[in-house]
VEXZALUM-609827 format. One record per residue (C-alpha): x, y, z. Coordinates in nm, 2 decimals, m for minus. Each point is the difference from the previous one (the first is absolute). Example, Ala and Ser with C-alpha at 12.3 -4.5 7.8 and 13.67 -1.06 7.14 Angstrom:
{u:1.23 v:m0.45 w:0.78} .
{u:0.14 v:0.34 w:m0.07} .
REM end
This chain:
{u:m19.57 v:1.97 w:7.57} .
{u:m0.36 v:m0.11 w:m0.15} .
{u:m0.02 v:0.18 w:m0.34} .
{u:0.34 v:m0.25 w:m0.03} .
{u:m0.26 v:m0.34 w:0.16} .
{u:m0.25 v:0.11 w:m0.23} .
{u:0.22 v:m0.06 w:m0.36} .
{u:0.15 v:m0.31 w:0.16} .
{u:m0.39 v:m0.12 w:0.06} .
{u:m0.08 v:0.10 w:m0.35} .
{u:0.30 v:m0.13 w:m0.11} .
{u:m0.06 v:m0.41 w:0.19} .
{u:m0.32 v:0.03 w:m0.18} .
{u:0.13 v:m0.01 w:m0.39} .
{u:0.20 v:m0.26 w:0.15} .
{u:m0.20 v:m0.14 w:0.07} .
{u:m0.24 v:0.00 w:m0.28} .
{u:0.23 v:m0.05 w:m0.21} .
{u:0.17 v:m0.25 w:0.16} .
{u:m0.31 v:m0.24 w:0.04} .
{u:m0.05 v:0.11 w:m0.41} .
{u:0.33 v:m0.08 w:m0.15} .
{u:0.01 v:m0.34 w:0.19} .
{u:m0.33 v:m0.08 w:m0.11} .
{u:0.03 v:0.08 w:m0.34} .
{u:0.37 v:m0.14 w:m0.02} .
{u:m0.11 v:m0.38 w:0.13} .
{u:m0.27 v:m0.01 w:m0.27} .
{u:0.27 v:0.08 w:m0.23} .
{u:0.23 v:m0.26 w:0.11} .
{u:m0.28 v:m0.27 w:0.00} .
{u:m0.07 v:0.09 w:m0.37} .
{u:0.26 v:m0.03 w:m0.22} .
{u:0.25 v:m0.14 w:0.23} .
{u:m0.12 v:m0.26 w:0.20} .
{u:m0.25 v:m0.05 w:m0.36} .
{u:0.27 v:m0.06 w:m0.14} .
{u:0.06 v:m0.35 w:0.19} .
{u:m0.31 v:m0.14 w:m0.09} .
{u:m0.14 v:m0.09 w:m0.32} .
{u:m0.35 v:m0.09 w:m0.19} .
{u:m0.09 v:m0.34 w:m0.02} .
{u:m0.17 v:m0.21 w:m0.28} .
{u:m0.31 v:0.03 w:0.26} .
{u:m0.02 v:0.34 w:0.09} .
{u:0.18 v:0.01 w:0.29} .
{u:0.34 v:0.11 w:0.15} .
{u:0.27 v:m0.19 w:m0.01} .
{u:0.36 v:m0.01 w:0.24} .
{u:0.30 v:0.03 w:m0.32} .
{u:0.24 v:m0.22 w:0.30} .
{u:m0.12 v:m0.19 w:0.30} .
{u:0.06 v:0.19 w:0.31} .
{u:0.02 v:0.36 w:m0.10} .
{u:m0.13 v:0.25 w:0.19} .
{u:m0.14 v:0.24 w:m0.15} .
{u:m0.13 v:m0.22 w:m0.29} .
{u:m0.17 v:m0.18 w:0.42} .
{u:m0.09 v:0.40 w:0.07} .
{u:m0.11 v:0.07 w:m0.34} .
{u:m0.28 v:m0.32 w:0.06} .
{u:m0.15 v:0.18 w:0.33} .
{u:m0.19 v:0.24 w:m0.21} .
{u:m0.15 v:0.36 w:0.01} .
{u:0.04 v:0.05 w:0.36} .
{u:0.39 v:m0.09 w:0.01} .
{u:0.15 v:0.36 w:m0.16} .
{u:m0.24 v:0.17 w:0.33} .
{u:0.12 v:m0.24 w:0.27} .
{u:0.37 v:0.06 w:m0.13} .
{u:m0.08 v:0.41 w:0.00} .
{u:m0.11 v:m0.10 w:0.38} .
{u:0.36 v:m0.11 w:0.08} .
{u:0.21 v:0.26 w:m0.18} .
{u:m0.26 v:0.23 w:0.17} .
{u:0.08 v:m0.15 w:0.36} .
{u:0.38 v:0.01 w:m0.09} .
{u:0.02 v:0.33 w:m0.08} .
{u:m0.15 v:0.27 w:0.26} .
{u:0.15 v:m0.35 w:0.22} .
{u:0.27 v:0.16 w:m0.12} .
{u:m0.12 v:0.38 w:0.01} .
{u:m0.11 v:m0.03 w:0.38} .
{u:0.32 v:m0.17 w:0.05} .
{u:0.20 v:0.30 w:m0.05} .
{u:m0.27 v:0.23 w:0.15} .
{u:0.04 v:m0.16 w:0.36} .
{u:0.32 v:m0.05 w:m0.07} .
{u:0.07 v:0.41 w:m0.07} .
{u:m0.30 v:0.02 w:0.29} .
{u:0.28 v:m0.12 w:0.27} .
{u:0.21 v:0.29 w:m0.08} .
{u:0.40 v:0.01 w:m0.07} .
{u:0.12 v:m0.17 w:0.34} .
{u:m0.09 v:m0.28 w:0.25} .
{u:m0.36 v:0.05 w:0.12} .
{u:0.12 v:m0.17 w:0.35} .
{u:0.33 v:0.29 w:0.00} .
{u:m0.21 v:0.26 w:m0.04} .
{u:m0.27 v:m0.04 w:0.21} .
{u:0.24 v:m0.09 w:0.24} .
{u:0.18 v:0.34 w:m0.02} .
{u:m0.35 v:0.17 w:m0.02} .
{u:m0.06 v:m0.17 w:0.31} .
{u:0.40 v:0.14 w:0.11} .
{u:m0.11 v:0.42 w:m0.12} .
{u:m0.29 v:m0.03 w:0.15} .
{u:0.04 v:m0.12 w:0.35} .
{u:0.29 v:0.28 w:0.01} .
{u:m0.34 v:0.23 w:m0.14} .
{u:0.26 v:0.11 w:m0.26} .
{u:m0.24 v:m0.02 w:m0.25} .
{u:0.22 v:0.20 w:m0.30} .
{u:0.23 v:m0.29 w:0.04} .
{u:m0.32 v:m0.22 w:m0.07} .
{u:m0.08 v:0.25 w:m0.30} .
{u:0.31 v:m0.12 w:m0.14} .
{u:m0.05 v:m0.33 w:0.04} .
{u:m0.35 v:m0.04 w:m0.15} .
{u:0.16 v:0.25 w:m0.31} .
{u:0.26 v:m0.23 w:m0.08} .
{u:m0.21 v:m0.28 w:0.04} .
{u:m0.35 v:0.07 w:m0.19} .
{u:m0.20 v:m0.23 w:m0.14} .
{u:m0.32 v:m0.04 w:0.14} .
{u:0.09 v:m0.05 w:0.37} .
{u:0.25 v:0.31 w:0.00} .
{u:m0.25 v:0.15 w:m0.19} .
{u:m0.25 v:0.01 w:0.26} .
{u:0.27 v:0.01 w:0.29} .
{u:0.14 v:0.36 w:m0.14} .
{u:m0.39 v:0.15 w:m0.05} .
{u:m0.05 v:m0.06 w:0.36} .
{u:0.28 v:0.07 w:0.11} .
{u:m0.02 v:0.38 w:m0.16} .
{u:m0.35 v:0.04 w:0.11} .
{u:0.14 v:m0.11 w:0.28} .
{u:0.32 v:0.26 w:0.04} .
{u:m0.27 v:0.22 w:m0.09} .
{u:m0.28 v:0.01 w:0.27} .
{u:0.17 v:m0.17 w:0.31} .
{u:0.11 v:0.36 w:0.06} .
{u:m0.34 v:0.14 w:m0.03} .
{u:m0.09 v:0.14 w:0.35} .
{u:m0.39 v:0.10 w:m0.13} .
{u:m0.01 v:m0.46 w:m0.06} .
{u:m0.07 v:m0.21 w:0.34} .
{u:0.18 v:m0.32 w:0.00} .
{u:m0.25 v:m0.22 w:m0.08} .
{u:m0.11 v:0.24 w:m0.30} .
{u:0.40 v:m0.04 w:m0.17} .
{u:m0.07 v:m0.37 w:0.06} .
{u:m0.33 v:0.02 w:m0.22} .
{u:0.17 v:0.21 w:m0.26} .
{u:0.31 v:m0.22 w:0.02} .
{u:m0.31 v:m0.31 w:m0.01} .
{u:m0.15 v:0.18 w:m0.35} .
{u:0.33 v:0.06 w:m0.13} .
{u:0.12 v:m0.41 w:0.03} .
{u:m0.34 v:m0.07 w:m0.19} .
{u:0.02 v:0.21 w:m0.26} .
{u:0.35 v:m0.09 w:m0.05} .
{u:m0.05 v:m0.41 w:m0.03} .
{u:m0.30 v:0.10 w:m0.25} .
{u:0.20 v:0.15 w:m0.19} .
{u:0.27 v:m0.26 w:m0.13} .
{u:m0.26 v:m0.38 w:0.14} .
{u:m0.17 v:0.07 w:m0.33} .
{u:0.35 v:0.03 w:m0.18} .
{u:0.07 v:m0.35 w:0.17} .
{u:m0.30 v:m0.17 w:m0.05} .
{u:m0.02 v:0.13 w:m0.38} .
{u:m0.08 v:m0.32 w:m0.25} .
{u:m0.01 v:m0.26 w:0.24} .
{u:m0.35 v:m0.01 w:m0.04} .
{u:0.08 v:m0.12 w:m0.39} .
{u:0.21 v:m0.27 w:0.21} .
{u:m0.35 v:m0.08 w:0.14} .
{u:m0.18 v:0.02 w:m0.26} .
{u:0.23 v:m0.23 w:m0.20} .
{u:0.04 v:m0.26 w:0.25} .
{u:m0.40 v:m0.07 w:m0.04} .
{u:m0.08 v:0.04 w:m0.35} .
{u:0.26 v:m0.15 w:m0.07} .
{u:m0.15 v:m0.27 w:0.14} .
{u:m0.36 v:0.06 w:m0.11} .
{u:0.11 v:0.08 w:m0.40} .
{u:0.28 v:m0.38 w:0.01} .
{u:m0.31 v:m0.15 w:0.16} .
{u:m0.27 v:0.13 w:m0.30} .
{u:0.32 v:m0.08 w:m0.24} .
{u:m0.06 v:m0.35 w:0.18} .
{u:m0.30 v:m0.09 w:m0.09} .
{u:m0.04 v:0.13 w:m0.27} .
{u:0.29 v:m0.29 w:m0.15} .
{u:m0.24 v:m0.22 w:0.20} .
{u:m0.23 v:0.09 w:m0.21} .
{u:0.14 v:m0.07 w:m0.33} .
{u:0.07 v:m0.38 w:0.10} .
{u:m0.32 v:m0.07 w:0.08} .
{u:m0.11 v:0.15 w:m0.31} .
{u:0.21 v:m0.16 w:m0.19} .
{u:m0.07 v:m0.33 w:0.20} .
{u:m0.35 v:0.07 w:m0.08} .
{u:0.03 v:0.09 w:m0.39} .
{u:0.17 v:m0.32 w:m0.06} .
{u:m0.20 v:m0.28 w:0.17} .
{u:0.45 v:m0.04 w:0.04} .
{u:0.23 v:0.12 w:0.20} .
{u:0.17 v:0.26 w:m0.27} .
{u:0.42 v:m0.04 w:0.14} .
{u:0.15 v:0.35 w:m0.21} .
{u:m0.40 v:0.19 w:0.12} .
{u:0.03 v:m0.18 w:0.36} .
{u:0.33 v:0.04 w:0.01} .
{u:m0.02 v:0.36 w:m0.06} .
{u:m0.28 v:0.10 w:0.26} .
{u:0.14 v:m0.20 w:0.30} .
{u:0.31 v:0.19 w:m0.13} .
{u:m0.20 v:0.34 w:0.03} .
{u:m0.15 v:m0.08 w:0.30} .
{u:0.35 v:m0.12 w:0.15} .
{u:0.23 v:0.29 w:m0.06} .
{u:m0.29 v:0.26 w:0.04} .
{u:0.03 v:m0.14 w:0.38} .
{u:0.38 v:0.03 w:0.00} .
{u:0.03 v:0.33 w:m0.08} .
{u:m0.29 v:0.10 w:0.19} .
{u:0.13 v:m0.16 w:0.36} .
{u:0.36 v:0.13 w:m0.10} .
{u:m0.08 v:0.35 w:0.01} .
{u:m0.22 v:0.04 w:0.27} .
{u:0.26 v:m0.13 w:0.22} .
{u:0.28 v:0.17 w:m0.07} .
{u:m0.25 v:0.27 w:0.05} .
{u:m0.09 v:m0.05 w:0.32} .
{u:0.32 v:m0.12 w:0.14} .
{u:0.08 v:0.37 w:m0.17} .
{u:m0.29 v:0.22 w:0.17} .
{u:0.04 v:m0.19 w:0.34} .
{u:0.41 v:0.09 w:0.00} .
{u:m0.06 v:0.42 w:m0.10} .
{u:m0.34 v:m0.06 w:0.20} .
{u:0.28 v:m0.03 w:0.29} .
{u:0.29 v:0.20 w:m0.05} .
{u:m0.31 v:0.29 w:m0.03} .
{u:m0.02 v:m0.11 w:0.35} .
{u:0.31 v:m0.01 w:0.12} .
{u:0.08 v:0.43 w:m0.11} .
{u:m0.35 v:0.10 w:0.12} .
{u:0.12 v:m0.18 w:0.36} .
{u:0.35 v:0.21 w:m0.07} .
{u:m0.20 v:0.25 w:m0.04} .
{u:m0.20 v:m0.06 w:0.35} .
{u:0.23 v:m0.01 w:0.18} .
{u:0.23 v:0.26 w:m0.11} .
{u:m0.34 v:0.23 w:0.07} .
{u:0.01 v:m0.14 w:0.37} .
{u:0.33 v:0.15 w:0.08} .
{u:m0.04 v:0.34 w:m0.13} .
{u:m0.34 v:m0.02 w:0.21} .
{u:0.12 v:m0.07 w:0.29} .
{u:0.32 v:0.22 w:m0.05} .
{u:m0.25 v:0.34 w:m0.05} .
{u:m0.16 v:m0.17 w:0.36} .
{u:0.36 v:0.05 w:0.12} .
{u:m0.02 v:0.39 w:m0.14} .
{u:m0.22 v:0.11 w:m0.01} .
{u:m0.12 v:0.29 w:0.23} .
REM end
């Protein structure tokens, strides 16, 4: 079990690195090839959109910060999908509400084997924790060398250890979403500042507004702002959604663990 979790952890770490690098490389390639083909260079050396209202051309005018903001958006999408799949698996193969209800029925009747069967069928993070705890329960319940309090202490320790093994798998990569929520806004702000510097630089250089240079600077500022805020908003919503789901899972684990402890209190000698 530990070897399997270690291998899974290494694979997830490799996937995380490759996904981030791939997103940055692909977005930069698309930006400097596909998006660039939607603009042309004017006689004054500035870029201009081939056709008015062209979205890709407008985004290209946003400058060198845009492909990185695009990669941030892709990273948020990738890890939102990855966390959705992982947390769905953590819920197990059946209804979590039905599983908890069946576990409580089995434990109230002191039918530990039936409870272990339910946990094995449920799988997922809640099922795995319950399975480990119930097997520990079965091993110590009839041990005459242990006091009732000692048995309860061992059971609580087993619950904490089993939960500690599952929780990192549920929370993995959430830090990436949280980081993207902050970094996207800051990088978007950086692009905005650079765009405004160019816009005012155009005014200072010519003494009178150069419409092309001024428009390019303002476009860069607005595109970066929009991408940064939009990506940040999606990342925050995704992070809060997955956090609430993890809280629901940990609450379910605590609920079943409490039922197991009550069963031991009633049965232990």
